[in-house]
C-alpha positions in Angstrom: -17.8 80.4 -46.8 -18.7 82.2 -50.0 -16.6 84.2 -52.4 -17.5 87.6 -50.8 -15.5 86.6 -47.7 -12.3 86.7 -49.7 -12.9 89.1 -52.5 -14.5 92.6 -52.8 -18.0 92.7 -54.2 -17.2 94.8 -57.2 -14.4 92.4 -58.1 -16.4 89.3 -57.5 -19.3 90.5 -59.6 -17.0 91.0 -62.6 -16.0 87.3 -62.3 -19.4 85.9 -61.4 -22.3 88.3 -62.4 -24.8 86.0 -60.7 -23.4 86.9 -57.3 -25.4 90.1 -57.5 -28.7 88.2 -56.9 -28.1 86.5 -53.6 -24.3 86.4 -52.8 -23.5 83.0 -54.2 -22.1 81.7 -57.5 -23.3 78.8 -59.6 -20.1 76.9 -58.5 -20.9 77.3 -54.8 -20.2 74.0 -53.0 -22.7 74.8 -50.3 -25.5 74.9 -52.9 -24.5 71.5 -54.2 -24.2 69.7 -50.9 -27.2 71.2 -49.1 -29.4 70.9 -52.2 -28.7 67.2 -52.2 -29.8 67.1 -48.6 -32.9 69.1 -49.3 -33.9 66.7 -52.1 -33.8 63.8 -49.6 -36.4 65.7 -47.5 -38.6 66.1 -50.5 -38.5 62.5 -51.6 -38.3 60.5 -48.4 -40.1 60.8 -45.0 -37.5 62.7 -42.9 -38.6 63.2 -39.3 -35.4 62.8 -37.2 -32.0 64.2 -38.2 -28.6 63.9 -36.7 -26.2 66.8 -37.5 -22.9 65.1 -36.5 -20.0 67.5 -35.9 -22.4 70.4 -36.3 -20.2 73.0 -34.6 -22.1 76.2 -33.9 -23.5 76.6 -37.5 -21.3 79.6 -38.1 -23.0 80.5 -41.3 -26.3 81.3 -39.5 -24.7 82.7 -36.3 -22.4 85.0 -38.2 -25.0 85.8 -41.0 -24.3 89.0 -42.8 -26.8 90.0 -45.5 -24.0 91.9 -47.3 -21.8 88.8 -47.7 -24.0 85.8 -47.1 -26.8 84.1 -49.1 -30.4 83.9 -47.7 -30.8 80.8 -49.9 -27.8 79.0 -48.4 -28.9 80.1 -44.9 -32.3 78.4 -45.6 -30.7 75.3 -47.0 -28.4 75.0 -43.9 -31.5 74.8 -41.6 -32.0 71.1 -41.3 -35.4 71.6 -39.5 -37.0 71.8 -43.0 -40.5 70.4 -43.1 -40.7 70.2 -39.3 -37.9 67.7 -38.9 -36.4 67.2 -35.4 -32.7 68.0 -35.5 -30.2 66.9 -32.9 -26.9 68.8 -33.2 -23.9 67.1 -31.7 -20.2 67.9 -31.5 -17.2 67.4 -29.3 -16.8 71.2 -29.1 -18.8 73.1 -26.5 -19.6 75.6 -29.3 -22.5 73.2 -30.2 -24.4 74.5 -27.2 -25.1 77.7 -29.1 -26.2 75.9 -32.3 -29.2 78.0 -33.5 -30.9 75.7 -36.1 -31.6 72.5 -34.1 -34.1 71.2 -31.6 -31.5 69.8 -29.2 -27.8 70.3 -28.7 -25.3 67.8 -27.1 -21.6 68.0 -26.5 -20.1 64.6 -27.1 -17.3 62.8 -25.2 -14.6 62.1 -27.8 -14.4 58.3 -28.6 -17.5 57.5 -26.6 -20.6 55.7 -28.2 -23.3 58.0 -29.5 -26.0 58.4 -26.8 -28.9 57.4 -29.1 -30.9 54.2 -29.5 -30.4 52.0 -32.6 -32.3 53.2 -35.7 -33.2 56.6 -34.3 -32.5 58.8 -37.3 -33.8 59.0 -40.9 -30.9 61.2 -42.0 -27.4 61.9 -40.7 -25.5 64.9 -42.0 -21.8 65.5 -41.4 -20.3 68.6 -43.0 -16.5 68.8 -43.1 -16.0 66.5 -40.2 -14.6 63.2 -41.7 -11.2 64.8 -42.3 -10.8 65.3 -38.5 -11.6 61.7 -37.4 -8.8 59.8 -35.7 -10.9 56.5 -35.6 -13.2 56.7 -38.6 -14.2 53.0 -38.5 -15.5 53.4 -34.9 -17.6 56.4 -35.8 -18.9 54.8 -39.0 -20.2 51.8 -37.0 -21.9 54.2 -34.6 -23.5 56.3 -37.4 -24.7 53.1 -39.1 -26.2 51.9 -35.8 -28.2 55.0 -35.1 -29.5 55.5 -38.7 -32.6 53.6 -39.7 -32.5 50.9 -42.5 -33.1 52.8 -45.7 -32.0 56.0 -44.1 -29.2 58.3 -45.4 -25.8 59.5 -44.3 -24.5 62.4 -46.3 -21.0 63.8 -45.6 -18.9 66.5 -47.2 -15.1 66.4 -46.8 -11.9 67.4 -48.6 -11.0 64.8 -51.3 -7.8 63.1 -50.2 -6.6 63.3 -53.9 -7.3 67.0 -54.2 -4.7 69.7 -54.0 -6.3 71.3 -50.9 -6.0 68.2 -48.8 -2.5 67.5 -50.1 -1.3 71.0 -49.1 -3.1 70.9 -45.8 -1.6 67.5 -44.9 1.9 69.2 -45.2 1.0 71.7 -42.5 1.3 70.6 -38.9 -1.9 70.7 -36.9 -0.4 73.2 -34.4 -0.1 75.7 -37.3 -3.5 75.2 -38.9 -5.1 78.1 -37.0 -2.4 80.5 -37.9 -2.3 79.4 -41.6 -6.1 79.6 -42.0 -6.1 83.0 -40.3 -3.8 84.2 -43.1 -5.7 82.4 -45.9 -9.2 82.9 -44.6 -9.0 86.0 -42.3 -12.7 85.8 -41.4 -12.5 82.3 -40.1 -12.5 82.1 -36.3 -10.1 79.9 -34.2 -13.0 78.1 -32.6 -14.0 76.8 -36.0 -10.6 75.2 -36.7 -9.8 71.6 -35.7 -6.9 69.1 -36.2 -7.0 67.1 -39.4 -6.1 63.4 -40.1 -7.5 62.6 -43.5 -8.2 58.9 -42.8 -11.6 58.6 -44.5 -11.4 61.0 -47.4 -11.5 58.6 -50.4 -14.2 56.4 -51.9 -12.4 53.2 -50.9 -12.0 54.3 -47.3 -15.6 55.3 -47.0 -16.8 51.9 -48.4 -14.4 50.1 -46.1 -15.8 51.9 -43.0 -19.4 52.1 -44.0 -19.8 48.4 -44.7 -23.5 48.3 -44.0 -24.3 51.0 -46.5 -24.5 51.5 -50.3 -21.8 54.1 -50.8 -21.7 56.6 -53.7 -19.1 59.4 -54.0 -19.0 62.5 -56.2 -15.9 64.7 -56.2 -15.6 68.1 -57.8 -13.7 71.4 -57.7 -16.5 73.8 -57.1 -15.6 77.3 -56.1 -11.9 78.2 -55.4 -11.3 79.4 -51.8 -7.6 79.7 -51.5 -6.5 82.7 -53.5 -5.6 85.4 -50.9 -8.3 87.8 -52.2 -6.5 88.3 -55.5 -8.7 88.2 -58.7 -5.8 87.0 -60.9 -5.1 84.1 -58.6 -8.8 83.2 -58.4 -8.9 83.1 -62.2 -5.8 80.9 -62.3 -7.5 78.5 -59.8 -10.6 78.4 -62.1 -8.3 77.4 -65.0 -6.7 74.7 -62.9 -10.1 73.4 -61.9 -11.2 73.3 -65.6 -8.1 71.3 -66.6 -8.0 68.8 -63.7 -10.4 65.8 -63.7 -13.2 65.8 -61.2 -11.6 62.8 -59.5 -8.9 65.2 -58.3 -11.5 67.7 -57.1 -10.9 69.5 -53.9 -14.1 68.3 -52.2 -16.0 65.0 -52.1 -19.6 64.3 -51.1 -20.3 60.8 -49.7 -23.9 59.6 -50.2 -24.5 56.5 -48.1 -27.8 54.6 -47.7 -28.2 52.1 -44.9 -29.0 48.6 -46.0 
């Protein structure tokens, strides 16, 4: 979610003047992640895409022109260039996913119901932190992606302060805590976390049939309770901390 979900527009614009163009900042993590995905579409032949852990695509379903970005909305539509997108999730909310060609609710722990080497690209956005058995899923994702195909995933960095603080909060309290920190976030978009594949070494260990690259960064602060002064403090902390301690990581994995 963008800055306008947590801060009044007139305040946000004083911190990030560029937000007046299309409701996003130059530090927006969505722009970084989905621009990487879009660049794959432009360079490689992408016909079949798996959106693993897609949820309901809340950004598109809850789109509000006053607070959301049309550019981000476009980037989040994985049907770019006529690609066929299969949205899958263990949550029944996936059945309402609006930017896919097919929607399937998965049985937790069961093999993916797709043939080997089906997909050119697998996208998984803020899902890895929720996995109880990451090695099992990694093998399944590697099975269904074509040789030379890509798996791109975004997840909290295990060494970042957000993941550290979140790991101290019991799963039964996550919904209540997030409701306080991010009042616009709905309970159906909150899931238990385990943080078992949120480092570069863990990703390389699980995705043993892929070339794995990882980039971590801080991007835009999100946990500041709507207060400008705390947002600025977070910006200062982000400037001082090395990127290796960034709050979010992007895993870029290409199948051998």
